[in-house]
C-alpha positions as a Python dict, from the first residue, in 0.01 Angstrom:
ca = {
    (1, 'M'): (0, 0, 0),
    (2, 'K'): (-62, 370, 102),
    (3, 'N'): (-219, 622, -117),
    (4, 'I'): (-82, 983, -179),
    (5, 'L'): (-273, 1261, -335),
    (6, 'I'): (-108, 1520, -563),
    (7, 'V'): (-317, 1814, -663),
    (8, 'E'): (-121, 2047, -880),
    (9, 'D'): (-232, 2219, -1201),
    (10, 'S'): (133, 2249, -1354),
    (11, 'R'): (186, 1919, -1534),
    (12, 'S'): (572, 1930, -1505),
    (13, 'I'): (575, 2001, -1127),
    (14, 'A'): (316, 1717, -1073),
    (15, 'S'): (498, 1489, -1289),
    (16, 'A'): (820, 1555, -1093),
    (17, 'L'): (661, 1492, -776),
    (18, 'H'): (504, 1190, -876),
    (19, 'A'): (823, 1048, -998),
    (20, 'L'): (1010, 1139, -707),
    (21, 'L'): (760, 991, -457),
    (22, 'S'): (673, 679, -646),
    (23, 'K'): (1061, 615, -660),
    (24, 'E'): (1141, 676, -299),
    (25, 'L'): (822, 554, -137),
    (26, 'N'): (627, 209, -165),
    (27, 'C'): (318, 399, -238),
    (28, 'N'): (49, 478, -498),
    (29, 'C'): (54, 832, -607),
    (30, 'V'): (-285, 960, -767),
    (31, 'V'): (-233, 1302, -950),
    (32, 'A'): (-525, 1545, -1021),
    (33, 'H'): (-477, 1889, -1217),
    (34, 'T'): (-803, 2037, -1111),
    (35, 'Q'): (-1038, 2023, -789),
    (36, 'K'): (-1295, 1837, -1004),
    (37, 'E'): (-1025, 1557, -1074),
    (38, 'A'): (-927, 1565, -705),
    (39, 'S'): (-1307, 1505, -613),
    (40, 'T'): (-1309, 1219, -838),
    (41, 'A'): (-992, 1066, -689),
    (42, 'L'): (-1120, 1126, -330),
    (43, 'L'): (-1468, 949, -406),
    (44, 'K'): (-1278, 663, -570),
    (45, 'Y'): (-1032, 588, -292),
    (46, 'K'): (-1300, 680, -42),
    (47, 'G'): (-1086, 962, 97),
    (48, 'K'): (-826, 693, 209),
    (49, 'F'): (-510, 889, 138),
    (50, 'C'): (-224, 898, 414),
    (51, 'V'): (-110, 1253, 280),
    (52, 'A'): (-230, 1522, 24),
    (53, 'L'): (1, 1775, -151),
    (54, 'L'): (-224, 2066, -261),
    (55, 'D'): (-166, 2351, -490),
    (56, 'L'): (-347, 2658, -396),
    (57, 'G'): (-420, 2817, -728),
    (58, 'L'): (-599, 2560, -917),
    (59, 'P'): (-800, 2655, -1255),
    (60, 'D'): (-1143, 2573, -1078),
    (61, 'A'): (-1003, 2669, -721),
    (62, 'P'): (-805, 2976, -745),
    (63, 'S'): (-821, 3088, -389),
    (64, 'G'): (-717, 2767, -205),
    (65, 'E'): (-1077, 2619, -207),
    (66, 'I'): (-920, 2292, -228),
    (67, 'V'): (-790, 2291, 124),
    (68, 'D'): (-1139, 2311, 248),
    (69, 'F'): (-1263, 2049, 30),
    (70, 'V'): (-975, 1790, 135),
    (71, 'T'): (-1005, 1893, 504),
    (72, 'K'): (-1340, 1715, 513),
    (73, 'F'): (-1176, 1370, 458),
    (74, 'D'): (-940, 1427, 755),
    (75, 'I'): (-626, 1386, 538),
    (76, 'P'): (-279, 1546, 651),
    (77, 'T'): (-217, 1822, 413),
    (78, 'V'): (102, 1964, 257),
    (79, 'I'): (49, 2311, 93),
    (80, 'L'): (231, 2372, -221),
    (81, 'T'): (254, 2758, -248),
    (82, 'G'): (424, 3031, -453),
    (83, 'S'): (304, 3302, -210),
    (84, 'T'): (426, 3404, 124),
    (85, 'L'): (404, 3156, 411),
    (86, 'E'): (254, 3402, 648),
    (87, 'E'): (-45, 3482, 421),
    (88, 'D'): (-115, 3099, 380),
    (89, 'E'): (-80, 2993, 748),
    (90, 'T'): (-328, 3279, 858),
    (91, 'K'): (-576, 3185, 591),
    (92, 'F'): (-543, 2787, 647),
    (93, 'R'): (-497, 2759, 1022),
    (94, 'N'): (-661, 2462, 1167),
    (95, 'K'): (-716, 2277, 831),
    (96, 'H'): (-506, 1975, 878),
    (97, 'I'): (-223, 2157, 732),
    (98, 'V'): (118, 2006, 861),
    (99, 'D'): (367, 2200, 642),
    (100, 'Y'): (411, 2435, 358),
    (101, 'V'): (646, 2393, 45),
    (102, 'I'): (739, 2704, -166),
    (103, 'K'): (766, 2586, -522),
    (104, 'D'): (1113, 2713, -606),
    (105, 'G'): (1305, 2437, -777),
    (106, 'I'): (1447, 2073, -685),
    (107, 'Y'): (1503, 2172, -319),
    (108, 'S'): (1143, 2214, -276),
    (109, 'F'): (1060, 1866, -429),
    (110, 'N'): (1328, 1704, -198),
    (111, 'Y'): (1174, 1902, 101),
    (112, 'A'): (823, 1770, -2),
    (113, 'L'): (949, 1429, -28),
    (114, 'S'): (1114, 1461, 333),
    (115, 'V'): (768, 1588, 457),
    (116, 'V'): (565, 1302, 309),
    (117, 'K'): (811, 1039, 429),
    (118, 'R'): (775, 1180, 797),
    (119, 'I'): (391, 1164, 779),
    (120, 'V'): (415, 798, 618),
    (121, 'S'): (634, 700, 884),
    (122, 'N'): (427, 849, 1176),
    (123, 'Y'): (135, 594, 1133),
    (124, 'G'): (134, 376, 1455),
    (125, 'Q'): (412, 599, 1622),
    (126, 'K'): (317, 717, 1975),
    (127, 'V'): (346, 1032, 2173),
    (128, 'L'): (251, 1117, 2539),
    (129, 'V'): (146, 1445, 2623),
    (130, 'V'): (176, 1535, 3009),
    (131, 'D'): (30, 1859, 3144),
    (132, 'D'): (-225, 1965, 3399),
    (133, 'S'): (-382, 2225, 3153),
    (134, 'K'): (-692, 2056, 2972),
    (135, 'T'): (-664, 2343, 2714),
    (136, 'F'): (-310, 2252, 2627),
    (137, 'L'): (-377, 1861, 2621),
    (138, 'T'): (-656, 1913, 2371),
    (139, 'K'): (-447, 2149, 2155),
    (140, 'A'): (-126, 1920, 2151),
    (141, 'S'): (-342, 1613, 2100),
    (142, 'D'): (-503, 1773, 1794),
    (143, 'L'): (-181, 1851, 1643),
    (144, 'I'): (-32, 1521, 1718),
    (145, 'K'): (-332, 1346, 1568),
    (146, 'R'): (-336, 1571, 1264),
    (147, 'Y'): (43, 1431, 1224),
    (148, 'K'): (-107, 1086, 1211),
    (149, 'L'): (57, 1016, 1534),
    (150, 'T'): (-127, 834, 1812),
    (151, 'A'): (-154, 1059, 2114),
    (152, 'F'): (-185, 956, 2490),
    (153, 'L'): (-257, 1205, 2758),
    (154, 'A'): (-178, 1250, 3114),
    (155, 'N'): (-247, 1526, 3369),
    (156, 'N'): (97, 1478, 3592),
    (157, 'G'): (425, 1269, 3608),
    (158, 'E'): (259, 987, 3806),
    (159, 'E'): (-9, 931, 3518),
    (160, 'A'): (255, 952, 3268),
    (161, 'L'): (462, 685, 3425),
    (162, 'N'): (139, 470, 3439),
    (163, 'V'): (84, 522, 3067),
    (164, 'L'): (431, 444, 2991),
    (165, 'E'): (402, 112, 3178),
    (166, 'E'): (109, 16, 2949),
    (167, 'H'): (258, 151, 2638),
    (168, 'P'): (640, 93, 2649),
    (169, 'D'): (672, 171, 2284),
    (170, 'I'): (610, 531, 2315),
    (171, 'K'): (851, 733, 2130),
    (172, 'I'): (800, 1073, 2262),
    (173, 'V'): (704, 1247, 2583),
    (174, 'L'): (613, 1600, 2582),
    (175, 'T'): (602, 1727, 2932),
    (176, 'D'): (520, 2034, 3119),
    (177, 'Y'): (724, 2165, 3420),
    (178, 'N'): (497, 2271, 3704),
    (179, 'M'): (252, 1990, 3772),
    (180, 'P'): (72, 1847, 4071),
    (181, 'I'): (211, 1518, 4233),
    (182, 'L'): (501, 1494, 4004),
    (183, 'D'): (647, 1771, 3823),
    (184, 'G'): (812, 1739, 3475),
    (185, 'L'): (1166, 1749, 3619),
    (186, 'E'): (1113, 1438, 3835),
    (187, 'L'): (924, 1269, 3580),
    (188, 'T'): (1213, 1318, 3336),
    (189, 'R'): (1452, 1162, 3599),
    (190, 'K'): (1223, 857, 3649),
    (191, 'I'): (1199, 797, 3281),
    (192, 'R'): (1573, 823, 3206),
    (193, 'K'): (1621, 552, 3477),
    (194, 'K'): (1429, 319, 3220),
    (195, 'Y'): (1469, 461, 2880),
    (196, 'S'): (1776, 588, 2722),
    (197, 'K'): (1805, 879, 2477),
    (198, 'D'): (1831, 652, 2179),
    (199, 'E'): (1486, 480, 2271),
    (200, 'L'): (1264, 768, 2383),
    (201, 'S'): (1287, 1149, 2352),
    (202, 'I'): (1185, 1397, 2597),
    (203, 'I'): (1056, 1735, 2487),
    (204, 'V'): (993, 1973, 2756),
    (205, 'T'): (706, 2227, 2718),
    (206, 'S'): (678, 2538, 2953),
    (207, 'S'): (568, 2889, 2978),
    (208, 'S'): (818, 2991, 3238),
    (209, 'E'): (1052, 3278, 3153),
    (210, 'N'): (1325, 3122, 3394),
    (211, 'K'): (1623, 3070, 3161),
    (212, 'R'): (1789, 2806, 3383),
    (213, 'I'): (1495, 2573, 3341),
    (214, 'P'): (1583, 2435, 2992),
    (215, 'S'): (1939, 2364, 3142),
    (216, 'K'): (1816, 2190, 3425),
    (217, 'F'): (1593, 1951, 3199),
    (218, 'L'): (1874, 1890, 2960),
    (219, 'K'): (2100, 1782, 3271),
    (220, 'Y'): (1836, 1531, 3373),
    (221, 'G'): (1806, 1387, 3025),
    (222, 'A'): (1564, 1584, 2824),
    (223, 'N'): (1636, 1601, 2446),
    (224, 'D'): (1454, 1926, 2364),
    (225, 'F'): (1270, 2228, 2505),
    (226, 'L'): (961, 2405, 2348),
    (227, 'Y'): (832, 2723, 2483),
    (228, 'K'): (455, 2742, 2505),
    (229, 'G'): (314, 3002, 2242),
    (230, 'F'): (488, 2782, 1965),
    (231, 'T'): (374, 2804, 1615),
    (232, 'E'): (233, 2464, 1462),
    (233, 'E'): (515, 2469, 1207),
    (234, 'E'): (767, 2484, 1504),
    (235, 'F'): (580, 2213, 1671),
    (236, 'Y'): (593, 1965, 1392),
    (237, 'A'): (956, 2072, 1323),
    (238, 'R'): (1049, 1961, 1676),
    (239, 'L'): (836, 1638, 1654),
    (240, 'S'): (994, 1553, 1320),
    (241, 'A'): (1368, 1627, 1440),
    (242, 'N'): (1321, 1413, 1756),
    (243, 'L'): (1162, 1122, 1557),
    (244, 'E'): (1424, 1146, 1278),
    (245, 'I'): (1716, 1106, 1534),
    (246, 'L'): (1542, 806, 1717),
    (247, 'E'): (1503, 637, 1365),
    (248, 'L'): (1877, 701, 1299),
    (249, 'F'): (1979, 525, 1638),
    (250, 'E'): (1743, 251, 1516),
    (251, 'D'): (1909, 211, 1188),
    (252, 'V'): (2246, 236, 1373),
    (253, 'K'): (2151, -52, 1582),
    (254, 'K'): (1997, -248, 1292),
    (255, 'Q'): (2330, -227, 1089),
    (256, 'A'): (2523, -348, 1401),
    (257, 'N'): (2291, -638, 1486),
    (258, 'V'): (2139, -751, 1167),
    (259, 'D'): (2293, -966, 879),
    (260, 'H'): (2253, -745, 562),
    (261, 'L'): (2198, -1036, 333),
    (262, 'T'): (1913, -1225, 522),
    (263, 'G'): (1778, -973, 751),
    (264, 'L'): (1832, -1221, 1044),
    (265, 'Y'): (2025, -1124, 1362),
    (266, 'N'): (2416, -1171, 1308),
    (267, 'R'): (2672, -1324, 1527),
    (268, 'R'): (2731, -1040, 1738),
    (269, 'Y'): (2361, -1004, 1852),
    (270, 'L'): (2355, -1378, 1909),
    (271, 'F'): (2618, -1372, 2180),
    (272, 'N'): (2512, -1038, 2305),
    (273, 'H'): (2141, -1124, 2369),
    (274, 'G'): (2156, -1500, 2358),
    (275, 'I'): (2350, -1514, 2656),
    (276, 'A'): (2099, -1334, 2854),
    (277, 'M'): (1844, -1581, 2732),
    (278, 'Y'): (2068, -1884, 2814),
    (279, 'E'): (2130, -1751, 3169),
    (280, 'I'): (1768, -1678, 3240),
    (281, 'A'): (1660, -2014, 3130),
    (282, 'K'): (1921, -2199, 3329),
    (283, 'K'): (1849, -2010, 3629),
    (284, 'Q'): (1482, -2083, 3630),
    (285, 'N'): (1529, -2431, 3490),
    (286, 'N'): (1318, -2364, 3178),
    (287, 'D'): (1322, -2578, 2857),
    (288, 'F'): (1611, -2450, 2637),
    (289, 'A'): (1744, -2582, 2303),
    (290, 'V'): (2054, -2469, 2071),
    (291, 'V'): (2032, -2552, 1729),
    (292, 'I'): (2271, -2526, 1443),
    (293, 'I'): (2163, -2558, 1079),
    (294, 'D'): (2397, -2593, 759),
    (295, 'I'): (2324, -2608, 396),
    (296, 'D'): (2434, -2945, 267),
    (297, 'K'): (2709, -2933, -9),
    (298, 'F'): (2694, -2555, -32),
    (299, 'K'): (3025, -2532, -217),
    (300, 'N'): (2878, -2733, -494),
    (301, 'I'): (2583, -2459, -528),
    (302, 'N'): (2850, -2182, -560),
    (303, 'D'): (3068, -2390, -799),
    (304, 'S'): (2776, -2485, -1029),
    (305, 'Y'): (2562, -2193, -1016),
    (306, 'G'): (2770, -1900, -893),
    (307, 'H'): (2802, -1691, -586),
    (308, 'D'): (2484, -1484, -673),
    (309, 'I'): (2276, -1807, -667),
    (310, 'G'): (2456, -1891, -349),
    (311, 'D'): (2334, -1582, -203),
    (312, 'I'): (1986, -1684, -297),
    (313, 'A'): (2038, -1994, -132),
    (314, 'I'): (2122, -1840, 201),
    (315, 'E'): (1852, -1601, 185),
    (316, 'E'): (1605, -1883, 138),
    (317, 'V'): (1728, -2035, 459),
    (318, 'A'): (1603, -1711, 644),
    (319, 'K'): (1255, -1736, 462),
    (320, 'V'): (1198, -2101, 550),
    (321, 'L'): (1322, -2051, 913),
    (322, 'T'): (1097, -1756, 988),
    (323, 'S'): (808, -1902, 821),
    (324, 'N'): (827, -2211, 1045),
    (325, 'I'): (956, -2068, 1373),
    (326, 'K'): (762, -1797, 1562),
    (327, 'D'): (763, -1738, 1941),
    (328, 'N'): (1021, -1769, 2197),
    (329, 'T'): (1304, -1783, 1949),
    (330, 'L'): (1614, -1616, 1845),
    (331, 'I'): (1747, -1693, 1480),
    (332, 'S'): (2079, -1570, 1370),
    (333, 'R'): (2318, -1629, 1080),
    (334, 'L'): (2661, -1724, 1229),
    (335, 'G'): (2836, -1679, 917),
    (336, 'G'): (2858, -1846, 568),
    (337, 'E'): (2592, -2098, 522),
    (338, 'E'): (2570, -2187, 904),
    (339, 'F'): (2269, -2045, 1103),
    (340, 'C'): (2196, -2071, 1493),
    (341, 'I'): (1834, -2086, 1670),
    (342, 'L'): (1802, -2058, 2035),
    (343, 'L'): (1452, -2197, 2142),
    (344, 'E'): (1315, -2139, 2485),
    (345, 'N'): (1013, -2289, 2677),
    (346, 'R'): (960, -2557, 2430),
    (347, 'D'): (990, -2937, 2564),
    (348, 'N'): (1216, -3169, 2370),
    (349, 'Q'): (963, -3352, 2173),
    (350, 'E'): (816, -3007, 2053),
    (351, 'V'): (1156, -2915, 1926),
    (352, 'K'): (1230, -3253, 1758),
    (353, 'T'): (887, -3213, 1573),
    (354, 'L'): (975, -2882, 1486),
    (355, 'L'): (1322, -2957, 1354),
    (356, 'E'): (1185, -3257, 1149),
    (357, 'K'): (951, -3026, 992),
    (358, 'I'): (1192, -2777, 894),
    (359, 'R'): (1446, -3037, 735),
    (360, 'K'): (1142, -3169, 539),
    (361, 'A'): (1060, -2816, 425),
    (362, 'F'): (1410, -2776, 269),
    (363, 'E'): (1393, -3115, 122),
    (364, 'D'): (1060, -3042, -50),
    (365, 'N'): (1169, -2677, -147),
    (366, 'I'): (1239, -2571, -519),
    (367, 'I'): (1376, -2242, -582),
    (368, 'Q'): (1332, -2098, -922),
    (369, 'T'): (1650, -1876, -1019),
    (370, 'S'): (1776, -1735, -1329),
    (371, 'K'): (2000, -2026, -1408),
    (372, 'G'): (1726, -2284, -1350),
    (373, 'E'): (1583, -2478, -1063),
    (374, 'L'): (1776, -2500, -736),
    (375, 'S'): (1704, -2743, -450),
    (376, 'Y'): (1921, -2848, -131),
    (377, 'T'): (1901, -3015, 185),
    (378, 'V'): (2026, -2928, 542),
    (379, 'S'): (2192, -3102, 817),
    (380, 'I'): (2072, -2995, 1177),
    (381, 'G'): (2242, -3026, 1515),
    (382, 'C'): (2063, -2981, 1833),
    (383, 'S'): (2174, -2964, 2212),
    (384, 'F'): (1926, -2993, 2499),
    (385, 'K'): (2172, -2994, 2773),
    (386, 'F'): (2265, -2708, 2990),
    (387, 'K'): (2640, -2660, 3002),
    (388, 'E'): (2878, -2412, 3178),
    (389, 'S'): (2806, -2144, 2907),
    (390, 'L'): (2614, -2094, 2594),
    (391, 'D'): (2934, -2110, 2387),
    (392, 'E'): (2951, -2491, 2527),
    (393, 'M'): (2595, -2565, 2436),
    (394, 'I'): (2676, -2415, 2089),
    (395, 'Q'): (2973, -2634, 2045),
    (396, 'D'): (2768, -2952, 2147),
    (397, 'A'): (2506, -2851, 1873),
    (398, 'D'): (2793, -2811, 1641),
    (399, 'D'): (2905, -3156, 1725),
    (400, 'C'): (2571, -3310, 1656),
    (401, 'L'): (2563, -3116, 1313),
    (402, 'Y'): (2893, -3288, 1229),
    (403, 'N'): (2763, -3616, 1313),
    (404, 'A'): (2452, -3533, 1094),
    (405, 'K'): (2698, -3454, 799),
    (406, 'D'): (2890, -3754, 857),
    (407, 'G'): (2606, -3973, 874),
    (408, 'G'): (2500, -3895, 511),
    (409, 'R'): (2331, -3529, 566),
    (410, 'N'): (1972, -3411, 529),
    (411, 'Q'): (1884, -3544, 888),
    (412, 'V'): (1886, -3412, 1262),
    (413, 'Q'): (2117, -3506, 1543),
    (414, 'Y'): (2069, -3452, 1917),
    (415, 'K'): (2267, -3434, 2228),
}
């Protein structure tokens, strides 16, 4: 669990921030009302806070001394201020400050929450900066690291493409326009051949005064344009906006492809992506198995315990499957109490051993519910033989499932 430090002498404000952050984020909020209390907290947690919210006017640190103190621990800092931003920005520049929140009511609390959420989400996210200026690379890298993003650097477009090849999960590319070997415009064009706008954002950074350049980049697939000479506040605002848009795209994809109850892939994803798995395996003559799993006597569970417990039974299937099956697998919920698994690059005997292990795991499993203990078995059908389509292999596995049910349930049948 991540730690968040709140240093605020107003107990009402500190309490409101603590309640809001604790409710919205899965984190440990530590509150201090003085610099001395903050010092104790920092020593107790060995400086391991993912973000700190600091009031500039503390009883024992009335002129923002707390900022210098917290800076020693390399913690991203959000300033809580009642004064003008210009004064504070000038005074505390280069002090790990990522944003300023003017304390003026509930809006300021919500804004503080959004900033903290952004920083917490940034851990592990990757950004690539492409520029032939070492000075700019150093400055941008420092700002990115301060925001707890991971920075990668390249001197030209060709180097950038090599970095992307090694780190395909990079989320943002900041690129200059004029560079040797491969310029920013050509780099943007090449990136867009591989990455769509909902996978990776491109922010162009340029000092050119040519007003046609931004439109050129936008036509080639850039997401944003940032003139050099930007303020730190603008830099972070652009990074945040682009990361949030990518996350929204990711959420939409997840809602479209993931079953809301189990967190597994849904039927739509199975047929969209499973067909590609099937075609590749068939073309390369790789081992491939289609498995259908169904809860035995599921209607009795709903009738005896109620539909809320029936949902728990379905959720338990996802837990058992994901804990027993790891690599080279697509697990999905077909609908109701029926699940489908695609297994590639596993020989028949390995699959049989795995499915027997899964069958036994359900047989031995006991679920504690609000209405008492619940246990159930599953029937499993499996097809190893390539057919004309994935749909036909699924039908074969479904036929095997029917045979398992007809043969007494709690067993695995193969074809």
